[in-house]
C-alpha positions, -999 to +999 in steps of 0.1 A: +435-144-497+402-125-503+403-105-466+378-081-472+350-113-467+326-104-437+323-139-415+296-145-397+301-177-367+278-188-340+291-208-312+322-187-309+331-185-275+351-217-273+362-245-291+368-247-328+344-214-331+371-191-309+397-209-324+382-200-362+375-170-354+413-162-335+425-170-368+402-150-387+409-117-368+447-125-371+444-128-409+424-096-411+390-103-419+362-089-405+340-113-382+306-108-362+308-139-337+279-150-318+277-165-282+250-162-251+273-137-236+290-112-257+316-099-225+327-137-222+330-141-259+356-109-262+373-116-234+380-152-247+390-135-284+412-111-263+407-082-289+384-052-287+381-033-325+349-029-332+363-021-373+371-056-375+352-073-347+316-079-340+309-099-305+275-105-305+250-120-278+226-140-294+198-164-280+200-190-309+161-204-300+149-169-310+145-162-346+144-121-339+174-122-320+195-141-349+175-121-371+186-084-352+223-099-349+222-101-389+215-064-389+238-054-364+263-075-389+253-056-419+256-020-400+284-024-393+307-045-421+278-040-451+273-076-461+278-110-450+300-132-472+309-165-454+285-180-425+299-212-404+265-224-384+288-242-357+267-240-322+261-271-312+267-300-284+267-336-282+242-359-267+251-393-253+226-419-240+203-444-248+170-441-265+144-449-235+167-433-210+169-394-222+143-368-213+119-357-241+127-322-236+162-328-237+156-346-270+134-314-280+164-289-265+193-308-288+173-305-320+162-268-314+199-257-312+217-280-338+191-285-362+166-254-357+186-225-351+209-236-385+182-235-405+167-202-386+203-187-396+206-195-430+169-180-434+177-148-424+212-144-442+200-162-476+180-127-487+215-111-482+232-133-502+213-135-530+213-097-532+249-096-537+247-126-560+274-148-538+275-161-507+294-193-487+273-217-461+294-239-439+276-259-417+295-278-390+278-314-386+294-344-374+304-380-391+284-393-369+253-382-386+265-407-420+283-432-395+274-431-360+289-450-328+262-467-300+247-447-277+247-415-301+216-417-317+199-385-308+232-365-316+230-387-346+200-375-355+207-342-356+242-343-374+223-367-401+197-341-402+220-312-407+242-330-434+203-339-454+193-298-456+226-289-468+229-312-493+191-298-507+200-265-498+230-266-516+207-272-549+180-247-540+204-218-538+231-228-570+214-201-592+222-178-567+258-182-569+254-194-529+279-221-523+272-248-492+293-273-472+286-296-445+317-301-428+317-331-405+345-341-383+355-368-361+374-358-326+393-330-325+403-318-292+378-290-282+356-288-248+330-311-270+331-341-240+331-318-217+296-306-195+297-274-211+291-291-248+278-328-238+247-338-222+257-374-207+228-400-195+242-427-175+225-457-186+212-475-156+198-506-173+213-538-172+228-541-209+234-521-234+269-532-232+277-515-265+262-482-256+282-486-221+314-497-238+314-471-262+305-441-239+334-448-216+359-454-244+349-418-257+347-399-228+382-408-216+393-395-253+387-362-240+416-343-245+435-367-265+411-366-294+437-368-324+416-337-343+436-302-343+412-276-343+439-248-353+443-269-385+404-274-392+399-234-387+427-230-418+405-255-434+377-239-433+395-204-443+408-222-475+376-237-485+361-202-486+387-193-508+384-221-533+360-216-558+346-253-557+344-261-522+331-299-513+293-306-506+306-329-481+340-323-465+350-350-437+373-341-412+399-363-396+415-395-401+390-414-382+364-395-399+378-406-435+376-443-421+341-443-410+329-427-439+344-448-463+335-479-445+301-470-441+302-464-481+314-500-483+287-515-464+258-500-479+270-505-513+270-542-505+238-543-490+221-523-519+235-549-540+225-576-521+194-570-518+185-551-555+159-577-568+140-571-538+143-532-540+134-529-577+105-555-572+084-529-556+076-509-587+047-519-609 
């Protein structure tokens, strides 16, 4: 285990990000971690050690603020080896009842902030000749559930972006993984991490039933953030990490079921598909 590596983790004040930062510090890594409130982040982590831990107050909607946090990390630690784009939140509701500004806001954090962090760190990794980028997606980006269409769209964008990014930066010895979990026992389903619009429209039975089931699962999710954090650390030590990593039994079942459905539909419509060529 190479504990000389420097990690840069966004969305680190709670949930998976906080668990990961604590585990990294316990193992002796140097960690730059971002949150909207650096003091709250420091209290949550419970460590004051400027040699190994750099808490950063970062507005992820501001590219200049992101770039400044990267400069501060380089000044403190001299490099950045692993980036974890963990910041993000959920959104549940029907499309027609979701405000446009709410849709814009979630795309800014879940997608654009991820891209801007990577834009800022790529020159560093290229100059180093190495680096590892972990983008936290969701199984919802591949196999979504009723009522989560906007959230699924953001995570699908993260997955597609990660796939092409991996091909773009391969020549620089920079690796990319998009981690796509199912339900983990964090605060994801609380008001701090979820924009929820209750449907007032008659119908939408599948949406309402699914949302009710998901919200009732808060605090009972099967995924263990501690095990997930250990897996992320192990990925960074692997010379050949996966491009996609579905995390959790439910994620595996949903992804494998979607693959079977896609394959069957592709073959069913094969003749129509190929008939579009000259």
